[in-house]
SERO-4910 file (N, C-alpha, C, O; in steps of 0.05 Angstrom, whole numbers):
BEGIN
 pado doro    nc1    nc2    nc3   cac1   cac2   cac3    cc1    cc2    cc3    oc1    oc2    oc3
  Gly    A   3386    131   2688   3384    148   2672   3402    164   2647   3400    186   2635
  Asp    A   3421    139   2644   3437    147   2623   3422    142   2594   3424    118   2588
  Val    A   3411    154   2580   3394    150   2557   3407    160   2536   3396    150   2516
  Thr    A   3426    175   2530   3434    185   2505   3457    202   2507   3462    210   2529
  Gly    A   3474    209   2489   3495    222   2491   3520    211   2472   3541    224   2471
  Trp    A   3517    191   2458   3538    182   2444   3518    173   2417   3496    162   2419
  Val    A   3532    179   2393   3521    176   2367   3536    153   2348   3557    161   2339
  Asp    A   3530    131   2342   3545    111   2327   3550    121   2301   3547    145   2297
  Thr    A   3557    103   2280   3563    107   2259   3541    110   2240   3543    126   2221
  Ala    A   3517     94   2243   3493     99   2232   3474    120   2242   3451    122   2236
  Ser    A   3489    137   2258   3473    166   2271   3450    154   2288   3428    164   2288
  Val    A   3458    130   2303   3435    124   2322   3446    131   2349   3470    124   2354
  Ser    A   3433    143   2366   3439    158   2391   3433    136   2412   3414    122   2409
  Gly    A   3450    133   2433   3450    114   2456   3469    124   2477   3484    143   2474
  Pro    A   3466    108   2501   3477    116   2522   3504    123   2521   3515    113   2501
  Asp    A   3517    137   2537   3547    143   2533   3561    144   2562   3581    158   2567
  Asn    A   3546    126   2581   3558    123   2607   3556    149   2624   3568    147   2646
  Glu    A   3544    170   2618   3548    193   2636   3519    206   2634   3507    206   2612
  Ile    A   3507    219   2661   3482    227   2658   3488    259   2660   3499    271   2678
  Asp    A   3477    268   2636   3484    304   2640   3462    314   2625   3445    297   2620
  Gln    A   3458    338   2615   3436    353   2603   3427    342   2580   3404    346   2572
  Leu    A   3444    327   2566   3430    314   2540   3409    290   2549   3388    285   2537
  Asp    A   3417    279   2569   3401    258   2580   3375    268   2592   3354    255   2587
  Val    A   3374    289   2606   3349    306   2617   3336    317   2592   3312    314   2591
  Asp    A   3345    327   2575   3336    342   2546   3319    320   2534   3296    324   2527
  Phe    A   3333    291   2531   3313    267   2520   3295    262   2532   3273    261   2520
  Val    A   3295    257   2560   3271    249   2573   3251    269   2576   3227    262   2573
  Thr    A   3256    299   2583   3234    316   2580   3221    319   2554   3197    324   2553
  Thr    A   3237    317   2532   3222    316   2508   3204    297   2501   3186    303   2485
  Tyr    A   3204    270   2513   3184    252   2514   3162    252   2536   3141    239   2537
  Phe    A   3171    267   2553   3155    266   2579   3122    265   2575   3112    284   2563
  Gly    A   3107    246   2583   3077    240   2586   3072    225   2556   3049    223   2547
  Val    A   3096    216   2541   3089    202   2518   3088    170   2523   3105    161   2538
  Thr    A   3068    153   2513   3072    126   2512   3088    114   2486   3084    117   2462
  Thr    A   3107    100   2498   3122     88   2481   3125     54   2476   3117     37   2493
  Thr    A   3138     47   2453   3134     22   2447   3172     12   2437   3188     27   2425
  Pro    A   3176    -14   2446   3205    -17   2440   3218      1   2412   3240     12   2411
  Ala    A   3201      1   2395   3206     13   2369   3208     42   2364   3218     55   2346
  His    A   3191     52   2391   3188     88   2390   3214    103   2390   3233     95   2404
  Ala    A   3217    121   2376   3239    137   2381   3249    150   2411   3271    159   2415
  Gly    A   3230    149   2428   3233    158   2455   3235    133   2470   3228    136   2493
  Ala    A   3241    110   2464   3241     87   2482   3262     84   2501   3259     70   2521
  Leu    A   3284     97   2497   3305     95   2516   3294    114   2538   3301    109   2561
  Ala    A   3277    139   2532   3272    156   2556   3245    140   2575   3233    149   2595
  Asp    A   3242    123   2566   3224     98   2590   3245     81   2601   3250     58   2597
  Ile    A   3256    100   2618   3278     85   2637   3269     62   2652   3283     41   2651
  Asp    A   3246     62   2665   3235     35   2684   3219     22   2663   3202      7   2673
  Gly    A   3218     23   2637   3200      7   2619   3173     -4   2625   3166    -27   2622
  Asp    A   3160     17   2634   3131     12   2634   3111     23   2612   3086     22   2612
  Ser    A   3130     36   2591   3115     43   2568   3106     67   2565   3095     75   2545
  Leu    A   3111     84   2595   3103    113   2591   3125    127   2605   3132    120   2628
  Val    A   3136    150   2592   3155    170   2605   3139    186   2623   3123    204   2616
  Trp    A   3144    177   2648   3129    198   2666   3151    207   2695   3176    210   2693
  Val    A   3141    208   2711   3159    224   2738   3178    203   2747   3200    210   2757
  Glu    A   3172    176   2745   3196    155   2752   3222    158   2737   3244    156   2746
  Asp    A   3216    161   2710   3238    163   2692   3250    192   2700   3274    194   2706
  Leu    A   3236    214   2699   3247    238   2702   3262    239   2728   3284    249   2729
  Asn    A   3248    228   2751   3263    228   2776   3294    212   2777   3313    220   2791
  Leu    A   3294    192   2762   3318    174   2760   3341    194   2742   3364    197   2749
  Val    A   3330    203   2721   3351    218   2708   3364    246   2724   3387    254   2720
  Ala    A   3345    259   2743   3345    279   2760   3365    272   2781   3385    285   2785
  Ala    A   3359    250   2796   3372    239   2824   3402    230   2812   3419    229   2830
  Asn    A   3410    223   2789   3439    209   2780   3449    235   2760   3468    230   2746
  Phe    A   3438    262   2758   3450    277   2747   3479    283   2754   3484    291   2777
  Gly    A   3499    280   2734   3524    286   2739   3543    269   2747   3565    277   2756
  Val    A   3536    243   2745   3546    221   2757   3550    199   2737   3531    197   2722
  Arg    A   3567    183   2734   3574    159   2715   3564    136   2729   3575    128   2750
  Gly    A   3539    120   2714   3533     98   2729   3510    106   2745   3505    130   2749
  Val    A   3496     89   2755   3474     94   2776   3481     83   2808   3487     60   2815
  Glu    A   3478    102   2821   3486     96   2855   3459     95   2868   3454    114   2882
  Pro    A   3444     81   2866   3419     76   2883   3421     80   2916   3439     68   2928
  Ser    A   3405     96   2928   3403     96   2959   3379     86   2970   3357     88   2959
  Tyr    A   3384     74   2993   3360     57   3001   3358     69   3031   3374     64   3049
  Arg    A   3337     83   3035   3330     97   3060   3299     98   3068   3282     94   3051
  Arg    A   3293    102   3092   3269     97   3109   3246    111   3097   3250    135   3094
  Leu    A   3223    103   3090   3199    119   3075   3183    134   3102   3178    123   3123
  Ser    A   3177    157   3097   3163    164   3122   3135    156   3126   3120    151   3108
  Asn    A   3129    154   3153   3102    146   3163   3084    161   3156   3062    151   3154
  Thr    A   3086    195   3148   3066    211   3141   3055    203   3107   3069    195   3090
  Glu    A   3030    207   3105   3020    208   3078   3010    232   3063   2989    245   3067
  Pro    A   3032    237   3041   3030    258   3027   3002    264   3016   2986    245   3015
  Ser    A   2994    292   3009   2968    296   2996   2972    321   2978   2988    340   2980
  Val    A   2952    317   2960   2954    343   2943   2927    356   2940   2907    342   2938
  Asp    A   2925    384   2941   2908    398   2942   2905    414   2917   2924    426   2908
  Val    A   2879    413   2905   2874    431   2875   2853    452   2889   2832    448   2901
  Gln    A   2871    480   2881   2851    500   2887   2847    518   2865   2865    529   2853
  Arg    A   2819    520   2860   2808    530   2835   2799    560   2843   2783    562   2862
  Leu    A   2807    581   2830   2790    604   2835   2787    617   2808   2806    620   2793
  Val    A   2763    625   2803   2752    642   2782   2758    681   2783   2744    693   2798
  Gln    A   2769    689   2774   2780    718   2774   2755    735   2761   2740    729   2743
  Pro    A   2755    754   2773   2727    776   2764   2731    778   2728   2711    783   2714
  Asp    A   2755    774   2716   2751    778   2686   2752    753   2670   2762    751   2648
  Gly    A   2737    728   2688   2736    704   2678   2753    686   2673   2747    664   2664
  Arg    A   2777    693   2679   2801    676   2681   2804    654   2707   2799    660   2730
  Leu    A   2812    629   2699   2808    614   2725   2839    607   2735   2855    597   2720
  His    A   2844    613   2759   2871    602   2767   2868    575   2782   2850    570   2798
  Val    A   2883    561   2776   2891    533   2789   2912    531   2800   2933    531   2786
  Arg    A   2913    527   2832   2939    517   2838   2945    491   2854   2932    487   2874
  Val    A   2961    474   2847   2967    454   2860   2985    450   2880   3010    451   2877
  Arg    A   2971    445   2908   2996    446   2926   2991    416   2941   2970    403   2946
  Gly    A   3023    412   2947   3026    388   2964   3036    396   2993   3051    415   2998
  Asp    A   3024    374   3012   3031    372   3041   3044    349   3048   3045    331   3031
  Asp    A   3053    346   3070   3068    326   3086   3093    309   3062   3096    285   3059
  Leu    A   3104    329   3050   3123    321   3031   3152    312   3041   3170    313   3025
  Gly    A   3156    306   3061   3181    306   3075   3196    288   3065   3220    293   3066
  Asp    A   3188    261   3053   3207    241   3037   3206    244   3009   3220    229   2996
  Val    A   3188    264   2997   3184    268   2970   3205    280   2957   3216    299   2968
  Arg    A   3215    270   2931   3234    283   2919   3228    289   2891   3241    304   2877
  Ala    A   3207    277   2882   3194    282   2852   3169    278   2853   3160    263   2870
  Tyr    A   3152    289   2834   3125    291   2829   3119    290   2798   3133    303   2781
  Gly    A   3099    275   2793   3085    275   2768   3048    283   2764   3031    268   2774
  Leu    A   3044    301   2751   3017    306   2753   3001    307   2725   3012    317   2706
  Arg    A   2979    298   2725   2961    300   2697   2941    316   2701   2929    312   2722
  Val    A   2934    334   2686   2913    354   2696   2897    351   2671   2910    351   2650
  Gly    A   2865    349   2670   2854    345   2647   2830    371   2650   2817    376   2670
  Phe    A   2829    385   2624   2810    404   2624   2794    403   2599   2805    390   2581
  Asn    A   2771    413   2596   2752    414   2576   2767    439   2553   2766    463   2558
  Ser    A   2778    429   2535   2788    446   2511   2769    464   2498   2775    486   2487
  Asp    A   2740    452   2502   2721    471   2486   2714    497   2505   2703    518   2498
  Gln    A   2724    492   2528   2714    514   2549   2736    535   2553   2734    559   2551
  Trp    A   2760    520   2558   2785    536   2571   2809    533   2554   2814    511   2544
  Arg    A   2824    554   2550   2849    551   2537   2871    553   2557   2865    566   2577
  Leu    A   2897    542   2556   2914    547   2576   2928    570   2566   2939    571   2544
  Ala    A   2928    593   2587   2944    616   2585   2975    615   2591   2993    623   2577
  Ser    A   2976    600   2618   3004    600   2625   3008    580   2645   2989    571   2657
  Gln    A   3029    574   2650   3037    549   2674   3067    557   2687   3087    561   2674
  Gln    A   3065    558   2712   3092    563   2722   3091    543   2748   3071    534   2759
  Gln    A   3118    538   2753   3129    519   2770   3129    536   2797   3136    560   2799
  Gly    A   3115    516   2821   3111    533   2842   3138    532   2863   3159    523   2854
  Asp    A   3137    541   2893   3160    546   2908   3166    519   2922   3183    517   2939
  Trp    A   3154    499   2914   3165    470   2934   3192    465   2923   3211    462   2939
  Leu    A   3194    464   2899   3225    462   2890   3234    484   2876   3218    496   2860
  Ala    A   3256    491   2879   3278    516   2870   3283    506   2844   3290    483   2841
  Val    A   3279    526   2819   3281    519   2796   3312    516   2794   3316    496   2780
  Asn    A   3330    525   2801   3363    520   2799   3370    495   2814   3392    485   2810
  Glu    A   3353    483   2831   3359    456   2843   3344    434   2837   3345    414   2851
  Ser    A   3328    435   2811   3309    414   2801   3307    410   2775   3318    428   2762
  Ile    A   3297    392   2760   3295    387   2733   3264    385   2728   3250    370   2742
  His    A   3254    398   2711   3225    401   2707   3217    395   2672   3230    399   2652
  Ala    A   3192    383   2675   3185    375   2646   3155    379   2640   3140    367   2655
  Phe    A   3145    393   2623   3115    398   2614   3113    389   2587   3129    391   2568
  Arg    A   3086    377   2587   3075    371   2557   3046    380   2560   3033    376   2580
  Gln    A   3036    394   2536   3005    395   2531   3001    379   2504   3016    379   2484
  Ala    A   2973    363   2509   2960    351   2490   2933    361   2491   2928    378   2508
  Asp    A   2915    354   2474   2885    362   2476   2874    358   2498   2866    336   2504
  Gly    A   2872    381   2517   2855    371   2543   2868    360   2565   2858    354   2586
  Val    A   2895    359   2558   2911    342   2583   2936    358   2586   2948    368   2567
  Leu    A   2943    361   2608   2970    372   2615   2985    358   2632   2976    353   2655
  Asp    A   3010    348   2623   3032    335   2640   3052    349   2652   3069    359   2638
  Val    A   3054    351   2678   3077    364   2692   3093    349   2709   3082    336   2727
  Gly    A   3118    347   2706   3139    336   2724   3155    349   2739   3161    370   2728
  Ala    A   3165    347   2757   3192    355   2774   3208    335   2785   3197    313   2789
  Ala    A   3235    340   2791   3252    323   2809   3274    340   2813   3286    355   2798
  Ser    A   3276    331   2840   3304    342   2854   3328    338   2845   3337    315   2850
  Arg    A   3343    353   2831   3373    348   2821   3388    338   2843   3385    347   2866
  Gly    A   3406    316   2838   3423    302   2852   3407    288   2873   3384    283   2869
  Asp    A   3420    280   2897   3406    264   2922   3398    281   2942   3390    270   2962
  Ala    A   3397    307   2942   3386    323   2966   3359    321   2962   3350    320   2938
  Leu    A   3342    319   2983   3315    325   2989   3311    355   2982   3330    370   2981
  Pro    A   3284    364   2977   3276    391   2981   3276    403   3010   3273    390   3031
  Ser    A   3280    429   3008   3282    438   3039   3254    438   3052   3251    436   3077
  Lys    A   3235    441   3035   3200    448   3045   3188    423   3047   3194    406   3031
  Val    A   3170    418   3068   3153    395   3071   3129    396   3054   3117    377   3043
  Ser    A   3122    423   3054   3095    431   3039   3100    458   3020   3118    474   3023
  Gly    A   3081    459   3002   3083    483   2981   3072    479   2956   3062    456   2951
  Thr    A   3071    497   2939   3056    500   2913   3076    480   2895   3100    484   2893
  Leu    A   3062    461   2882   3077    446   2865   3076    462   2833   3097    463   2819
  Val    A   3053    472   2824   3050    486   2800   3027    498   2800   3010    491   2816
  Glu    A   3020    521   2780   2999    536   2777   3000    544   2750   3020    549   2737
  Phe    A   2966    544   2740   2963    547   2715   2939    569   2715   2922    572   2733
  Val    A   2941    583   2695   2916    604   2689   2902    595   2658   2917    595   2639
  Phe    A   2877    589   2656   2860    590   2637   2844    612   2629   2832    625   2646
  Asp    A   2844    617   2603   2828    632   2594   2802    620   2588   2805    598   2579
  Pro    A   2778    628   2589   2748    619   2582   2749    626   2549   2759    646   2540
  Ile    A   2737    605   2534   2732    605   2505   2704    604   2505   2694    610   2484
  Ser    A   2687    598   2523   2655    592   2522   2645    607   2544   2659    609   2565
  Pro    A   2623    618   2542   2607    630   2562   2601    608   2585   2598    614   2609
  Ala    A   2600    582   2576   2589    562   2594   2611    550   2607   2608    528   2617
  Ala    A   2636    563   2608   2661    555   2620   2653    544   2648   2643    559   2665
  Arg    A   2658    520   2653   2657    516   2692   2685    506   2697   2700    493   2682
  Asp    A   2688    516   2725   2720    513   2734   2720    484   2743   2742    474   2750
  Gln    A   2701    471   2744   2697    441   2754   2709    425   2733   2718    403   2739
  Ser    A   2711    434   2708   2721    419   2684   2748    416   2685   2759    399   2671
  Val    A   2763    433   2702   2790    427   2704   2796    410   2732   2788    417   2754
  Arg    A   2811    388   2724   2809    368   2745   2837    354   2748   2848    353   2726
  Leu    A   2850    344   2768   2871    331   2770   2865    300   2758   2846    289   2770
  Leu    A   2874    289   2742   2871    257   2738   2892    242   2743   2888    218   2737
  Met    A   2919    249   2754   2936    230   2761   2960    248   2785   2971    269   2777
  Ala    A   2964    241   2803   2984    251   2821   3004    226   2833   2997    213   2852
  Asp    A   3028    223   2820   3047    206   2830   3070    222   2840   3077    242   2828
  Leu    A   3083    209   2865   3100    221   2880   3123    200   2885   3118    178   2895
  Ile    A   3148    207   2878   3173    190   2887   3186    197   2912   3189    220   2919
  Asp    A   3195    177   2926   3203    183   2954   3234    184   2947   3243    181   2924
  Asp    A   3250    188   2971   3281    185   2968   3293    166   2966   3318    166   2964
  Ala    A   3275    140   2966   3289    114   2958   3281    108   2934   3285     84   2927
  His    A   3268    128   2914   3262    121   2890   3236    103   2885   3232     90   2864
  Arg    A   3218    104   2908   3198     87   2904   3176    106   2899   3176    128   2909
  Ser    A   3154     94   2881   3130    105   2874   3109    102   2887   3102     80   2894
  Gln    A   3091    127   2895   3068    123   2910   3049    143   2899   3057    165   2892
  Val    A   3019    135   2896   2997    149   2887   2986    168   2907   2976    157   2927
  Ala    A   2986    198   2907   2979    212   2925   2947    215   2933   2933    216   2913
  Thr    A   2937    217   2953   2911    233   2955   2903    257   2946   2920    275   2947
  Trp    A   2885    262   2937   2881    291   2932   2848    307   2935   2826    294   2934
  Leu    A   2851    333   2940   2822    341   2944   2824    365   2921   2844    375   2912
  His    A   2797    370   2915   2791    390   2900   2777    415   2914   2753    413   2920
  Thr    A   2787    434   2920   2776    459   2934   2771    486   2917   2781    489   2894
  Val    A   2759    499   2925   2747    524   2915   2762    544   2932   2760    541   2956
  Ala    A   2778    564   2922   2785    582   2938   2770    608   2947   2755    615   2929
  Pro    A   2769    620   2964   2746    637   2974   2752    661   2959   2774    670   2953
  Thr    A   2728    671   2954   2722    700   2934   2720    726   2951   2726    748   2941
  Ser    A   2714    723   2971   2707    747   2986   2714    740   3018   2709    719   3029
  Phe    A   2727    762   3030   2728    760   3059   2720    783   3074   2716    804   3063
  Gly    A   2716    780   3102   2704    803   3122   2715    796   3146   2727    775   3151
  Leu    A   2709    821   3163   2717    810   3190   2686    807   3210   2665    820   3206
  Gly    A   2690    789   3229   2667    794   3246   2668    803   3271   2690    813   3275
  Gln    A   2650    805   3293   2650    814   3314   2672    794   3334   2674    770   3333
  Asn    A   2683    808   3348   2708    799   3367   2691    795   3398   2684    817   3406
  Phe    A   2686    780   3410   2677    779   3435   2696    767   3453   2708    745   3450
  Pro    A   2699    783   3475   2718    781   3499   2710    754   3510   2688    745   3509
  Asn    A   2736    740   3522   2731    715   3538   2720    726   3565   2730    746   3575
  Pro    A   2695    711   3580   2685    720   3605   2707    718   3628   2701    725   3651
***
């Protein structure tokens, strides 16, 4: 996770053997960007897969504040984490999208890629959910044409206290009368466990209820 912090006589930055906020800022700046060896953000691609993604964000977060890398090896949970995308169109036409995770007991970081039709919707706001406390985690966000990349990782070696919760929420404004909520979809969901291993989450798309009512209550015989 040590990617920057020292500048040589040619004004070229490089690792300084300490993982601090400079490294966090460097990785989050290039989050979601495809890199090459000659790319300005090449060092942000810590795992060398040519994409600055949640694996890289997790590494800089897990080793934040230490000198050097101290990996830990722990048992992976037998439960399979899942991600649920909930969409609700408000009376004013706005679309609220909530991405929720369940069975996240051994998960410490996530990376999500959400696609939307930019001819139908405009992103109004995005907010981190309650699964990771803001002051105990590192977050990254990048928006391109019709694509939103969101990542978060628990700071240090501690796991989040919650096994389920909201990962992120979006609000979209319609810019076309033909705007359809189905055009906002989760394209990628990667999770990192406490041994820094990556796995692809399964996910569902659900529609939140828009009306509620009470039915007749019948006593047991």
